[in-house]
Predicted model as a PDB file, atoms N, CA, C, CB and O in Angstrom, pLDDT in the B-factor column:
MODEL        1                                                                  
ATOM      1  N   UNK A   1     -44.302  -6.387   8.585  1.00 55.00           N  
ATOM      2  CA  UNK A   1     -43.772  -5.881   9.252  1.00 55.00           C  
ATOM      3  C   UNK A   1     -43.677  -5.178   7.566  1.00 55.00           C  
ATOM      4  CB  UNK A   1     -42.751  -6.531  10.353  1.00 55.00           C  
ATOM      5  O   UNK A   1     -43.993  -5.950   6.660  1.00 55.00           O  
ATOM      6  N   UNK A   2     -43.186  -3.529   7.124  1.00 56.00           N  
ATOM      7  CA  UNK A   2     -42.642  -3.388   5.437  1.00 56.00           C  
ATOM      8  C   UNK A   2     -41.538  -3.083   5.498  1.00 56.00           C  
ATOM      9  CB  UNK A   2     -43.235  -2.367   4.441  1.00 56.00           C  
ATOM     10  O   UNK A   2     -41.006  -2.613   6.503  1.00 56.00           O  
ATOM     11  N   UNK A   3     -41.105  -3.253   4.653  1.00 58.00           N  
ATOM     12  CA  UNK A   3     -39.938  -2.868   4.212  1.00 58.00           C  
ATOM     13  C   UNK A   3     -39.066  -1.367   3.798  1.00 58.00           C  
ATOM     14  CB  UNK A   3     -40.039  -3.520   3.360  1.00 58.00           C  
ATOM     15  O   UNK A   3     -39.642  -0.768   2.890  1.00 58.00           O  
ATOM     16  N   UNK A   4     -38.077  -0.827   4.190  1.00 58.00           N  
ATOM     17  CA  UNK A   4     -37.898   0.264   4.267  1.00 58.00           C  
ATOM     18  C   UNK A   4     -37.940   1.316   3.031  1.00 58.00           C  
ATOM     19  CB  UNK A   4     -36.940   0.186   4.842  1.00 58.00           C  
ATOM     20  O   UNK A   4     -36.831   0.978   2.617  1.00 58.00           O  
ATOM     21  N   UNK A   5     -38.183   1.935   2.466  1.00 63.00           N  
ATOM     22  CA  UNK A   5     -38.499   2.830   1.671  1.00 63.00           C  
ATOM     23  C   UNK A   5     -36.916   3.058   0.579  1.00 63.00           C  
ATOM     24  CB  UNK A   5     -39.071   4.149   2.677  1.00 63.00           C  
ATOM     25  O   UNK A   5     -35.847   2.460   0.705  1.00 63.00           O  
ATOM     26  N   UNK A   6     -37.216   3.911  -0.241  1.00 63.00           N  
ATOM     27  CA  UNK A   6     -35.522   4.559  -1.163  1.00 63.00           C  
ATOM     28  C   UNK A   6     -35.136   5.300  -0.166  1.00 63.00           C  
ATOM     29  CB  UNK A   6     -35.543   5.717  -2.812  1.00 63.00           C  
ATOM     30  O   UNK A   6     -34.029   4.859   0.143  1.00 63.00           O  
ATOM     31  N   UNK A   7     -35.504   6.505   0.781  1.00 73.00           N  
ATOM     32  CA  UNK A   7     -35.239   7.096   1.634  1.00 73.00           C  
ATOM     33  C   UNK A   7     -34.372   6.732   2.906  1.00 73.00           C  
ATOM     34  CB  UNK A   7     -36.176   7.393   1.785  1.00 73.00           C  
ATOM     35  O   UNK A   7     -33.506   7.418   3.449  1.00 73.00           O  
ATOM     36  N   UNK A   8     -34.941   5.184   3.315  1.00 76.00           N  
ATOM     37  CA  UNK A   8     -34.634   4.797   4.456  1.00 76.00           C  
ATOM     38  C   UNK A   8     -32.948   3.381   3.697  1.00 76.00           C  
ATOM     39  CB  UNK A   8     -36.483   4.087   5.387  1.00 76.00           C  
ATOM     40  O   UNK A   8     -31.901   2.899   4.129  1.00 76.00           O  
ATOM     41  N   UNK A   9     -33.573   3.365   2.748  1.00 78.00           N  
ATOM     42  CA  UNK A   9     -31.951   2.150   2.568  1.00 78.00           C  
ATOM     43  C   UNK A   9     -31.430   3.168   1.811  1.00 78.00           C  
ATOM     44  CB  UNK A   9     -31.955   0.249   1.543  1.00 78.00           C  
ATOM     45  O   UNK A   9     -31.812   2.661   0.756  1.00 78.00           O  
ATOM     46  N   UNK A  10     -30.886   4.167   1.450  1.00 94.00           N  
ATOM     47  CA  UNK A  10     -29.964   5.245   1.068  1.00 94.00           C  
ATOM     48  C   UNK A  10     -29.564   5.351   2.157  1.00 94.00           C  
ATOM     49  CB  UNK A  10     -30.364   6.473   0.457  1.00 94.00           C  
ATOM     50  O   UNK A  10     -28.425   4.896   2.260  1.00 94.00           O  
ATOM     51  N   UNK A  11     -30.353   6.129   3.916  1.00 93.00           N  
ATOM     52  CA  UNK A  11     -29.520   6.355   4.216  1.00 93.00           C  
ATOM     53  C   UNK A  11     -28.647   5.144   5.100  1.00 93.00           C  
ATOM     54  CB  UNK A  11     -29.847   7.415   4.610  1.00 93.00           C  
ATOM     55  O   UNK A  11     -27.556   5.414   5.602  1.00 93.00           O  
ATOM     56  N   UNK A  12     -29.357   3.606   5.235  1.00 94.00           N  
ATOM     57  CA  UNK A  12     -28.709   2.476   6.006  1.00 94.00           C  
ATOM     58  C   UNK A  12     -27.125   2.915   4.968  1.00 94.00           C  
ATOM     59  CB  UNK A  12     -29.685   0.494   5.795  1.00 94.00           C  
ATOM     60  O   UNK A  12     -26.084   3.321   5.485  1.00 94.00           O  
ATOM     61  N   UNK A  13     -27.330   2.697   3.441  1.00 94.00           N  
ATOM     62  CA  UNK A  13     -26.467   2.183   2.873  1.00 94.00           C  
ATOM     63  C   UNK A  13     -25.278   3.495   2.996  1.00 94.00           C  
ATOM     64  CB  UNK A  13     -27.016   1.637   1.468  1.00 94.00           C  
ATOM     65  O   UNK A  13     -24.228   3.366   2.366  1.00 94.00           O  
ATOM     66  N   UNK A  14     -25.454   4.439   3.630  1.00 95.00           N  
ATOM     67  CA  UNK A  14     -24.301   5.509   3.874  1.00 95.00           C  
ATOM     68  C   UNK A  14     -23.961   5.354   5.038  1.00 95.00           C  
ATOM     69  CB  UNK A  14     -24.578   6.935   3.699  1.00 95.00           C  
ATOM     70  O   UNK A  14     -22.818   5.711   5.323  1.00 95.00           O  
ATOM     71  N   UNK A  15     -24.426   5.042   5.613  1.00 96.00           N  
ATOM     72  CA  UNK A  15     -24.450   4.896   7.413  1.00 96.00           C  
ATOM     73  C   UNK A  15     -23.342   3.420   7.116  1.00 96.00           C  
ATOM     74  CB  UNK A  15     -26.637   4.452   8.480  1.00 96.00           C  
ATOM     75  O   UNK A  15     -22.243   3.426   7.670  1.00 96.00           O  
ATOM     76  N   UNK A  16     -23.616   2.604   6.508  1.00 96.00           N  
ATOM     77  CA  UNK A  16     -22.831   1.190   6.295  1.00 96.00           C  
ATOM     78  C   UNK A  16     -21.334   1.593   5.277  1.00 96.00           C  
ATOM     79  CB  UNK A  16     -24.083  -0.110   5.307  1.00 96.00           C  
ATOM     80  O   UNK A  16     -20.367   0.834   5.340  1.00 96.00           O  
ATOM     81  N   UNK A  17     -21.296   2.831   4.383  1.00 96.00           N  
ATOM     82  CA  UNK A  17     -20.413   3.081   3.513  1.00 96.00           C  
ATOM     83  C   UNK A  17     -19.263   3.835   4.757  1.00 96.00           C  
ATOM     84  CB  UNK A  17     -21.098   4.038   2.126  1.00 96.00           C  
ATOM     85  O   UNK A  17     -18.038   3.738   4.823  1.00 96.00           O  
ATOM     86  N   UNK A  18     -20.281   4.620   5.688  1.00 97.00           N  
ATOM     87  CA  UNK A  18     -19.565   5.493   6.711  1.00 97.00           C  
ATOM     88  C   UNK A  18     -18.799   4.476   7.771  1.00 97.00           C  
ATOM     89  CB  UNK A  18     -20.718   6.525   7.533  1.00 97.00           C  
ATOM     90  O   UNK A  18     -17.958   5.032   8.477  1.00 97.00           O  
ATOM     91  N   UNK A  19     -18.988   3.040   7.972  1.00 98.00           N  
ATOM     92  CA  UNK A  19     -18.304   2.369   9.001  1.00 98.00           C  
ATOM     93  C   UNK A  19     -17.375   1.437   8.084  1.00 98.00           C  
ATOM     94  CB  UNK A  19     -19.335   1.568  10.090  1.00 98.00           C  
ATOM     95  O   UNK A  19     -16.724   0.659   8.780  1.00 98.00           O  
ATOM     96  N   UNK A  20     -17.279   1.384   7.527  1.00 97.00           N  
ATOM     97  CA  UNK A  20     -16.214   1.389   6.337  1.00 97.00           C  
ATOM     98  C   UNK A  20     -15.473   1.223   6.311  1.00 97.00           C  
ATOM     99  CB  UNK A  20     -15.896   1.981   5.780  1.00 97.00           C  
ATOM    100  O   UNK A  20     -14.779   0.211   6.408  1.00 97.00           O  
ATOM    101  N   UNK A  21     -15.218   3.102   6.031  1.00 97.00           N  
ATOM    102  CA  UNK A  21     -14.210   3.960   5.766  1.00 97.00           C  
ATOM    103  C   UNK A  21     -14.094   4.019   7.624  1.00 97.00           C  
ATOM    104  CB  UNK A  21     -14.639   5.525   4.634  1.00 97.00           C  
ATOM    105  O   UNK A  21     -12.965   4.500   7.723  1.00 97.00           O  
ATOM    106  N   UNK A  22     -14.499   3.853   8.821  1.00 95.00           N  
ATOM    107  CA  UNK A  22     -13.683   4.252   9.561  1.00 95.00           C  
ATOM    108  C   UNK A  22     -13.341   3.405   9.877  1.00 95.00           C  
ATOM    109  CB  UNK A  22     -13.843   4.939  10.293  1.00 95.00           C  
ATOM    110  O   UNK A  22     -12.376   3.434  10.641  1.00 95.00           O  
ATOM    111  N   UNK A  23     -13.934   2.096   9.476  1.00 97.00           N  
ATOM    112  CA  UNK A  23     -12.917   0.748   9.737  1.00 97.00           C  
ATOM    113  C   UNK A  23     -11.786   0.994   9.023  1.00 97.00           C  
ATOM    114  CB  UNK A  23     -13.474  -0.745   9.238  1.00 97.00           C  
ATOM    115  O   UNK A  23     -10.651   0.968   9.499  1.00 97.00           O  
ATOM    116  N   UNK A  24     -12.083   1.244   7.829  1.00 96.00           N  
ATOM    117  CA  UNK A  24     -10.614   1.487   7.417  1.00 96.00           C  
ATOM    118  C   UNK A  24      -9.341   2.372   8.146  1.00 96.00           C  
ATOM    119  CB  UNK A  24     -10.785   2.075   6.210  1.00 96.00           C  
ATOM    120  O   UNK A  24      -8.161   2.170   8.433  1.00 96.00           O  
ATOM    121  N   UNK A  25     -10.639   3.816   8.295  1.00 92.00           N  
ATOM    122  CA  UNK A  25      -9.070   4.909   8.875  1.00 92.00           C  
ATOM    123  C   UNK A  25      -8.670   4.056  10.162  1.00 92.00           C  
ATOM    124  CB  UNK A  25      -9.504   7.032   9.544  1.00 92.00           C  
ATOM    125  O   UNK A  25      -7.455   3.976  10.341  1.00 92.00           O  
ATOM    126  N   UNK A  26      -9.345   3.516  10.933  1.00 91.00           N  
ATOM    127  CA  UNK A  26      -8.835   2.573  11.840  1.00 91.00           C  
ATOM    128  C   UNK A  26      -7.455   1.781  11.445  1.00 91.00           C  
ATOM    129  CB  UNK A  26      -9.928   1.619  12.046  1.00 91.00           C  
ATOM    130  O   UNK A  26      -6.435   2.065  12.072  1.00 91.00           O  
ATOM    131  N   UNK A  27      -7.420   0.958  10.586  1.00 93.00           N  
ATOM    132  CA  UNK A  27      -6.813   0.025   9.953  1.00 93.00           C  
ATOM    133  C   UNK A  27      -5.431   0.712   9.761  1.00 93.00           C  
ATOM    134  CB  UNK A  27      -7.574  -0.435   8.703  1.00 93.00           C  
ATOM    135  O   UNK A  27      -4.365   0.317  10.233  1.00 93.00           O  
ATOM    136  N   UNK A  28      -5.627   1.760   9.021  1.00 91.00           N  
ATOM    137  CA  UNK A  28      -4.604   2.687   8.622  1.00 91.00           C  
ATOM    138  C   UNK A  28      -4.202   3.263  10.012  1.00 91.00           C  
ATOM    139  CB  UNK A  28      -5.124   3.825   7.517  1.00 91.00           C  
ATOM    140  O   UNK A  28      -3.083   3.759   9.881  1.00 91.00           O  
ATOM    141  N   UNK A  29      -4.509   3.359  10.886  1.00 89.00           N  
ATOM    142  CA  UNK A  29      -4.231   3.707  12.558  1.00 89.00           C  
ATOM    143  C   UNK A  29      -4.287   6.043  11.589  1.00 89.00           C  
ATOM    144  CB  UNK A  29      -1.571   2.539  13.642  1.00 89.00           C  
ATOM    145  O   UNK A  29      -3.375   6.840  11.366  1.00 89.00           O  
ATOM    146  N   UNK A  30      -5.362   6.102  11.439  1.00 90.00           N  
ATOM    147  CA  UNK A  30      -5.956   7.054  11.646  1.00 90.00           C  
ATOM    148  C   UNK A  30      -6.949   7.534  12.596  1.00 90.00           C  
ATOM    149  CB  UNK A  30      -6.226   7.127  10.865  1.00 90.00           C  
ATOM    150  O   UNK A  30      -8.152   7.700  12.394  1.00 90.00           O  
ATOM    151  N   UNK A  31      -6.329   7.719  13.582  1.00 91.00           N  
ATOM    152  CA  UNK A  31      -7.524   7.617  14.895  1.00 91.00           C  
ATOM    153  C   UNK A  31      -7.316   9.306  15.587  1.00 91.00           C  
ATOM    154  CB  UNK A  31      -6.982   6.004  16.430  1.00 91.00           C  
ATOM    155  O   UNK A  31      -6.777  10.197  14.931  1.00 91.00           O  
ATOM    156  N   UNK A  32      -7.566   9.404  16.250  1.00 92.00           N  
ATOM    157  CA  UNK A  32      -7.807  10.900  17.304  1.00 92.00           C  
ATOM    158  C   UNK A  32      -7.698  10.333  18.068  1.00 92.00           C  
ATOM    159  CB  UNK A  32      -9.016  11.883  17.505  1.00 92.00           C  
ATOM    160  O   UNK A  32      -8.118   9.184  17.933  1.00 92.00           O  
ATOM    161  N   UNK A  33      -6.887  10.828  19.793  1.00 91.00           N  
ATOM    162  CA  UNK A  33      -6.427  10.181  20.333  1.00 91.00           C  
ATOM    163  C   UNK A  33      -8.113  11.108  21.365  1.00 91.00           C  
ATOM    164  CB  UNK A  33      -4.573  10.119  20.469  1.00 91.00           C  
ATOM    165  O   UNK A  33      -8.461  12.283  21.253  1.00 91.00           O  
ATOM    166  N   UNK A  34      -8.795   9.957  22.287  1.00 94.00           N  
ATOM    167  CA  UNK A  34      -9.736   9.585  22.967  1.00 94.00           C  
ATOM    168  C   UNK A  34     -10.053  11.333  23.871  1.00 94.00           C  
ATOM    169  CB  UNK A  34      -9.211   8.057  23.892  1.00 94.00           C  
ATOM    170  O   UNK A  34     -11.180  11.817  23.983  1.00 94.00           O  
ATOM    171  N   UNK A  35      -8.454  12.159  24.531  1.00 96.00           N  
ATOM    172  CA  UNK A  35      -8.526  12.276  25.271  1.00 96.00           C  
ATOM    173  C   UNK A  35      -8.145  13.408  25.485  1.00 96.00           C  
ATOM    174  CB  UNK A  35      -8.299  11.557  25.649  1.00 96.00           C  
ATOM    175  O   UNK A  35      -8.161  14.058  26.531  1.00 96.00           O  
ATOM    176  N   UNK A  36      -7.433  13.924  23.456  1.00 95.00           N  
ATOM    177  CA  UNK A  36      -7.769  15.044  23.407  1.00 95.00           C  
ATOM    178  C   UNK A  36      -8.915  15.017  23.174  1.00 95.00           C  
ATOM    179  CB  UNK A  36      -7.187  15.708  22.751  1.00 95.00           C  
ATOM    180  O   UNK A  36      -9.428  15.675  24.079  1.00 95.00           O  
ATOM    181  N   UNK A  37     -10.179  14.439  22.090  1.00 96.00           N  
ATOM    182  CA  UNK A  37     -11.413  15.074  21.677  1.00 96.00           C  
ATOM    183  C   UNK A  37     -12.783  15.145  23.366  1.00 96.00           C  
ATOM    184  CB  UNK A  37     -12.017  13.852  20.072  1.00 96.00           C  
ATOM    185  O   UNK A  37     -13.803  15.785  23.623  1.00 96.00           O  
ATOM    186  N   UNK A  38     -12.212  14.420  23.850  1.00 97.00           N  
ATOM    187  CA  UNK A  38     -12.669  15.163  24.969  1.00 97.00           C  
ATOM    188  C   UNK A  38     -12.847  17.042  25.574  1.00 97.00           C  
ATOM    189  CB  UNK A  38     -11.870  14.523  25.702  1.00 97.00           C  
ATOM    190  O   UNK A  38     -13.692  17.937  25.597  1.00 97.00           O  
ATOM    191  N   UNK A  39     -11.641  16.824  25.917  1.00 97.00           N  
ATOM    192  CA  UNK A  39     -10.407  18.300  26.174  1.00 97.00           C  
ATOM    193  C   UNK A  39     -11.446  18.886  25.535  1.00 97.00           C  
ATOM    194  CB  UNK A  39      -8.509  18.518  25.351  1.00 97.00           C  
ATOM    195  O   UNK A  39     -12.368  19.383  26.181  1.00 97.00           O  
ATOM    196  N   UNK A  40     -11.392  18.902  23.094  1.00 97.00           N  
ATOM    197  CA  UNK A  40     -11.740  20.376  23.358  1.00 97.00           C  
ATOM    198  C   UNK A  40     -12.965  20.161  23.289  1.00 97.00           C  
ATOM    199  CB  UNK A  40     -11.249  21.531  22.450  1.00 97.00           C  
ATOM    200  O   UNK A  40     -13.681  21.091  22.920  1.00 97.00           O  
ATOM    201  N   UNK A  41     -13.651  18.671  23.678  1.00 97.00           N  
ATOM    202  CA  UNK A  41     -15.000  19.287  23.655  1.00 97.00           C  
ATOM    203  C   UNK A  41     -15.784  19.712  24.563  1.00 97.00           C  
ATOM    204  CB  UNK A  41     -15.674  18.684  23.204  1.00 97.00           C  
ATOM    205  O   UNK A  41     -16.938  20.138  24.506  1.00 97.00           O  
ATOM    206  N   UNK A  42     -14.538  19.456  26.035  1.00 97.00           N  
ATOM    207  CA  UNK A  42     -15.247  19.957  27.321  1.00 97.00           C  
ATOM    208  C   UNK A  42     -14.787  21.910  27.262  1.00 97.00           C  
ATOM    209  CB  UNK A  42     -14.418  18.866  29.023  1.00 97.00           C  
ATOM    210  O   UNK A  42     -15.260  22.741  28.037  1.00 97.00           O  
ATOM    211  N   UNK A  43     -14.063  22.124  26.449  1.00 97.00           N  
ATOM    212  CA  UNK A  43     -13.574  22.939  25.869  1.00 97.00           C  
ATOM    213  C   UNK A  43     -14.421  23.990  24.938  1.00 97.00           C  
ATOM    214  CB  UNK A  43     -12.750  22.281  25.341  1.00 97.00           C  
ATOM    215  O   UNK A  43     -14.112  25.176  24.825  1.00 97.00           O  
ATOM    216  N   UNK A  44     -14.996  23.671  24.604  1.00 97.00           N  
ATOM    217  CA  UNK A  44     -16.641  24.189  23.607  1.00 97.00           C  
ATOM    218  C   UNK A  44     -16.861  25.169  24.498  1.00 97.00           C  
ATOM    219  CB  UNK A  44     -18.295  22.970  23.433  1.00 97.00           C  
ATOM    220  O   UNK A  44     -16.589  25.038  25.692  1.00 97.00           O  
ATOM    221  N   UNK A  45     -17.424  26.340  23.935  1.00 96.00           N  
ATOM    222  CA  UNK A  45     -17.923  27.662  24.263  1.00 96.00           C  
ATOM    223  C   UNK A  45     -17.415  28.771  25.718  1.00 96.00           C  
ATOM    224  CB  UNK A  45     -19.389  27.292  24.376  1.00 96.00           C  
ATOM    225  O   UNK A  45     -17.999  29.638  26.368  1.00 96.00           O  
ATOM    226  N   UNK A  46     -15.516  27.937  25.754  1.00 96.00           N  
ATOM    227  CA  UNK A  46     -15.106  29.028  26.237  1.00 96.00           C  
ATOM    228  C   UNK A  46     -14.129  29.782  25.547  1.00 96.00           C  
ATOM    229  CB  UNK A  46     -14.749  28.800  27.325  1.00 96.00           C  
ATOM    230  O   UNK A  46     -13.518  28.946  24.882  1.00 96.00           O  
ATOM    231  N   UNK A  47     -13.841  30.445  25.422  1.00 97.00           N  
ATOM    232  CA  UNK A  47     -13.102  31.746  24.607  1.00 97.00           C  
ATOM    233  C   UNK A  47     -11.036  31.591  25.276  1.00 97.00           C  
ATOM    234  CB  UNK A  47     -14.232  33.840  25.415  1.00 97.00           C  
ATOM    235  O   UNK A  47     -10.671  32.062  26.353  1.00 97.00           O  
ATOM    236  N   UNK A  48     -10.366  31.065  24.579  1.00 96.00           N  
ATOM    237  CA  UNK A  48     -11.316  30.553  23.162  1.00 96.00           C  
ATOM    238  C   UNK A  48     -10.773  29.689  23.393  1.00 96.00           C  
ATOM    239  CB  UNK A  48     -11.367  31.048  21.593  1.00 96.00           C  
ATOM    240  O   UNK A  48      -9.609  29.581  23.777  1.00 96.00           O  
ATOM    241  N   UNK A  49     -12.168  28.305  23.031  1.00 96.00           N  
ATOM    242  CA  UNK A  49     -11.830  26.848  23.007  1.00 96.00           C  
ATOM    243  C   UNK A  49     -10.373  26.292  22.415  1.00 96.00           C  
ATOM    244  CB  UNK A  49     -12.920  26.226  22.185  1.00 96.00           C  
ATOM    245  O   UNK A  49      -9.657  26.918  21.634  1.00 96.00           O  
ATOM    246  N   UNK A  50     -10.108  25.016  22.947  1.00 96.00           N  
ATOM    247  CA  UNK A  50      -8.572  24.227  22.430  1.00 96.00           C  
ATOM    248  C   UNK A  50      -9.240  24.088  20.708  1.00 96.00           C  
ATOM    249  CB  UNK A  50      -8.087  22.110  23.498  1.00 96.00           C  
ATOM    250  O   UNK A  50     -10.418  24.047  20.352  1.00 96.00           O  
ATOM    251  N   UNK A  51      -8.119  24.045  19.972  1.00 96.00           N  
ATOM    252  CA  UNK A  51      -8.022  23.800  18.060  1.00 96.00           C  
ATOM    253  C   UNK A  51      -8.546  22.781  18.199  1.00 96.00           C  
ATOM    254  CB  UNK A  51      -6.528  23.635  17.032  1.00 96.00           C  
ATOM    255  O   UNK A  51      -8.476  22.333  19.343  1.00 96.00           O  
ATOM    256  N   UNK A  52      -9.203  22.045  17.298  1.00 96.00           N  
ATOM    257  CA  UNK A  52      -9.583  21.213  17.075  1.00 96.00           C  
ATOM    258  C   UNK A  52      -8.947  19.604  16.789  1.00 96.00           C  
ATOM    259  CB  UNK A  52     -10.072  21.757  16.439  1.00 96.00           C  
ATOM    260  O   UNK A  52      -8.616  19.269  15.651  1.00 96.00           O  
ATOM    261  N   UNK A  53      -8.858  18.919  17.656  1.00 94.00           N  
ATOM    262  CA  UNK A  53      -8.264  17.622  17.274  1.00 94.00           C  
ATOM    263  C   UNK A  53      -7.991  17.159  15.896  1.00 94.00           C  
ATOM    264  CB  UNK A  53      -9.012  16.721  17.755  1.00 94.00           C  
ATOM    265  O   UNK A  53      -8.844  16.989  15.026  1.00 94.00           O  
ATOM    266  N   UNK A  54      -6.743  16.975  15.786  1.00 89.00           N  
ATOM    267  CA  UNK A  54      -6.744  15.817  14.227  1.00 89.00           C  
ATOM    268  C   UNK A  54      -5.244  14.371  14.758  1.00 89.00           C  
ATOM    269  CB  UNK A  54      -5.884  17.303  12.041  1.00 89.00           C  
ATOM    270  O   UNK A  54      -4.346  14.215  15.584  1.00 89.00           O  
ATOM    271  N   UNK A  55      -5.765  13.807  13.810  1.00 82.00           N  
ATOM    272  CA  UNK A  55      -5.734  12.600  14.106  1.00 82.00           C  
ATOM    273  C   UNK A  55      -3.517  12.099  13.918  1.00 82.00           C  
ATOM    274  CB  UNK A  55      -7.134  11.799  12.827  1.00 82.00           C  
ATOM    275  O   UNK A  55      -2.852  12.322  12.906  1.00 82.00           O  
ATOM    276  N   UNK A  56      -3.181  11.692  14.743  1.00 73.00           N  
ATOM    277  CA  UNK A  56      -1.698  11.198  14.631  1.00 73.00           C  
ATOM    278  C   UNK A  56      -1.871   9.535  14.666  1.00 73.00           C  
ATOM    279  CB  UNK A  56      -0.642  11.835  16.035  1.00 73.00           C  
ATOM    280  O   UNK A  56      -2.574   8.638  15.133  1.00 73.00           O  
ATOM    281  N   UNK A  57      -0.941   9.743  13.994  1.00 68.00           N  
ATOM    282  CA  UNK A  57      -0.542   7.850  12.975  1.00 68.00           C  
ATOM    283  C   UNK A  57      -0.239   7.412  14.839  1.00 68.00           C  
ATOM    284  CB  UNK A  57       1.838   7.624  11.156  1.00 68.00           C  
ATOM    285  O   UNK A  57       0.312   8.072  15.720  1.00 68.00           O  
ATOM    286  N   UNK A  58      -0.615   6.605  14.858  1.00 61.00           N  
ATOM    287  CA  UNK A  58      -0.383   5.493  16.563  1.00 61.00           C  
ATOM    288  C   UNK A  58       1.008   4.095  16.353  1.00 61.00           C  
ATOM    289  CB  UNK A  58      -2.529   4.208  16.933  1.00 61.00           C  
ATOM    290  O   UNK A  58       1.505   3.449  17.275  1.00 61.00           O  
ATOM    291  N   UNK A  59       1.333   3.975  14.876  1.00 62.00           N  
ATOM    292  CA  UNK A  59       1.905   3.507  14.844  1.00 62.00           C  
ATOM    293  C   UNK A  59       3.564   3.457  15.297  1.00 62.00           C  
ATOM    294  CB  UNK A  59       1.457   3.451  14.145  1.00 62.00           C  
ATOM    295  O   UNK A  59       4.236   2.451  15.068  1.00 62.00           O  
TER     296      UNK A  59                                                      
ENDMDL                                                                          
END                                                                             
């Protein structure tokens, strides 16, 4: 089995960094309600679609 080349390593590192940022966002209560995201996604393609949801502190 061969090792990933530079591009693959860079992509893997970027994903790892994004995962760490996402976990930090959760720890800081920067999350978006799942139901709000689902309602927004369901409204895409309709006129007018719902506004993009944003995070609200959960504490």
